[in-house]
C-alpha positions in Angstrom: 0.0 0.0 0.0 1.3 3.4 -1.0 1.1 6.3 1.5 0.0 9.8 0.7 3.0 12.0 -0.1 1.7 14.9 2.0 3.6 15.3 5.2 1.9 13.8 8.3 -1.1 12.5 6.3 -0.6 8.7 6.5 -3.7 7.8 4.4 -3.6 5.4 1.5 -2.5 7.1 -1.8 -5.0 6.7 -4.7 -3.6 8.9 -7.5 -0.5 11.0 -8.1 0.9 9.9 -4.7 -1.9 11.5 -2.8 -4.9 10.3 -0.8 -8.4 11.0 -2.1 -8.7 14.1 0.0 -5.4 15.7 -1.1 -6.0 14.6 -4.7 -9.3 16.4 -4.8 -7.6 19.6 -3.5 -4.8 19.2 -6.0 -7.3 18.9 -8.8 -9.3 21.9 -7.7 -6.5 24.2 -6.6 -3.4 22.8 -8.1 -2.0 22.2 -4.6 -2.7 19.1 -2.4 -2.8 21.3 0.7 -5.8 23.2 -0.8 -4.2 26.6 -1.1 -6.6 28.5 -3.3 -5.1 30.3 -6.3 -6.7 33.5 -5.0 -4.8 33.1 -1.7 -1.4 33.2 -3.4 -2.6 36.0 -5.7 -2.1 34.2 -9.0 -5.7 33.7 -9.9 -6.4 35.5 -13.2 -2.8 36.1 -14.0 -1.3 35.1 -17.4 0.8 32.4 -15.8 -2.2 30.7 -14.0 -4.4 30.8 -17.2 -1.5 29.4 -19.2 -1.0 26.6 -16.7 -4.7 25.7 -16.9 -4.7 25.7 -20.7 -1.5 23.7 -21.0 -2.8 21.0 -18.7 -6.0 20.7 -20.8 -4.4 20.6 -24.2 -0.9 19.1 -23.9 0.8 16.3 -22.1 2.6 17.6 -18.9 4.9 15.9 -16.4 3.6 14.9 -13.0 5.6 17.6 -11.4 3.6 20.3 -13.3 0.2 19.1 -12.2 0.5 21.5 -9.3 0.5 25.2 -10.2 3.0 26.1 -7.5 5.6 23.8 -9.0 4.8 25.0 -12.5 5.3 28.6 -11.5 8.6 27.9 -9.6 10.0 26.3 -12.8 8.8 28.8 -15.3 8.7 32.1 -13.3 6.9 35.2 -14.6 6.5 35.7 -18.3 9.5 37.8 -19.4 7.4 40.3 -21.3 4.2 40.7 -23.2 4.2 38.5 -26.4 6.1 35.6 -24.9 4.5 32.2 -24.7 5.7 28.8 -23.5 7.1 26.4 -26.1 8.3 22.8 -25.7 11.9 22.3 -26.7 11.2 18.8 -27.8 7.7 18.6 -29.3 7.6 14.8 -28.8 8.1 15.1 -25.0 5.6 16.4 -22.4 5.9 19.9 -21.0 8.1 19.9 -17.9 11.0 21.7 -16.1 13.5 20.5 -18.7 11.3 20.8 -21.8 10.1 24.4 -22.1 11.3 27.8 -22.9 9.8 31.2 -23.2 9.5 32.2 -26.9 8.0 35.0 -28.9 5.1 34.0 -31.2 7.4 34.5 -34.3 10.0 32.1 -32.8 7.4 29.5 -32.0 6.1 29.5 -35.6 9.6 29.0 -37.0 10.3 25.9 -35.0 10.5 22.9 -37.4 8.5 19.9 -36.4 9.3 16.5 -37.9 5.8 15.4 -38.9 7.0 11.8 -39.3 7.7 11.7 -35.5 5.1 14.1 -34.2 1.4 13.7 -34.7 -1.7 15.7 -33.6 -2.4 15.4 -29.9 -5.9 13.9 -29.3 -8.0 16.2 -27.2 -11.4 14.6 -27.7 -12.4 11.0 -26.6 -14.3 10.5 -29.9 -11.1 11.1 -31.9 -9.1 8.4 -30.2 -9.3 5.0 -32.0 -10.6 2.1 -29.9 -7.3 0.2 -30.5 -5.4 3.1 -29.0 -7.6 3.2 -25.9 -7.0 -0.6 -25.5 -3.2 -0.1 -25.9 -3.3 2.7 -23.3 -5.1 0.3 -20.8 -2.5 -2.4 -21.5 0.5 0.0 -21.1 -1.0 1.4 -17.8 -1.3 -2.2 -16.5 2.4 -2.6 -17.2 3.1 0.4 -15.0 3.6 3.2 -17.5 3.2 6.7 -16.0 0.5 9.1 -17.2 3.0 11.6 -18.8 4.7 8.7 -20.7 1.3 7.4 -21.9 0.4 10.9 -23.1 3.6 11.2 -25.0 3.5 7.8 -26.6 -0.2 7.9 -27.6 -0.4 11.7 -28.3 -3.3 12.2 -25.8 -3.5 15.4 -23.7 -3.3 14.9 -20.0 -7.0 15.9 -19.3 -8.2 13.3 -21.9 -5.8 10.6 -20.5 -7.2 11.1 -17.0 -10.8 10.8 -18.5 -9.8 7.6 -20.3 -8.4 6.2 -17.0 -11.6 7.1 -15.1 -13.9 5.5 -17.8 -12.0 2.2 -17.8 
């Protein structure tokens, strides 16, 4: 039995190393301790909105599932017009796979279409064979970010697939 990663909790971990209570708080606030985004003053900021959008549309590492960790790694946007870009488009967003880039720079980045495919964002777009392969890979112990990268499924959709299993 795995134990919740939150200090002095001691409950059984159900997802992402957290118990059900702390997982719910992490999903709602981006922090297992339940610190509301408005408490740390980041609600409504560009960085908070960016974090929410990235989690919905792209694969992200487990570490970036909490806003606090995301912000510690990325910091404040350097200036208006900068956006986050993955250094390696085949890998999920994470501390070692991002950089701030201007929109023009993002558009110039070559993407090898033989190795990179469209990321699925809707359950109806994912072929049944892919969903079955995801289940089998998860049973073999593959992590959510690795599954997202291998099967080109955004994190939000991957969690939905796991819930509907």
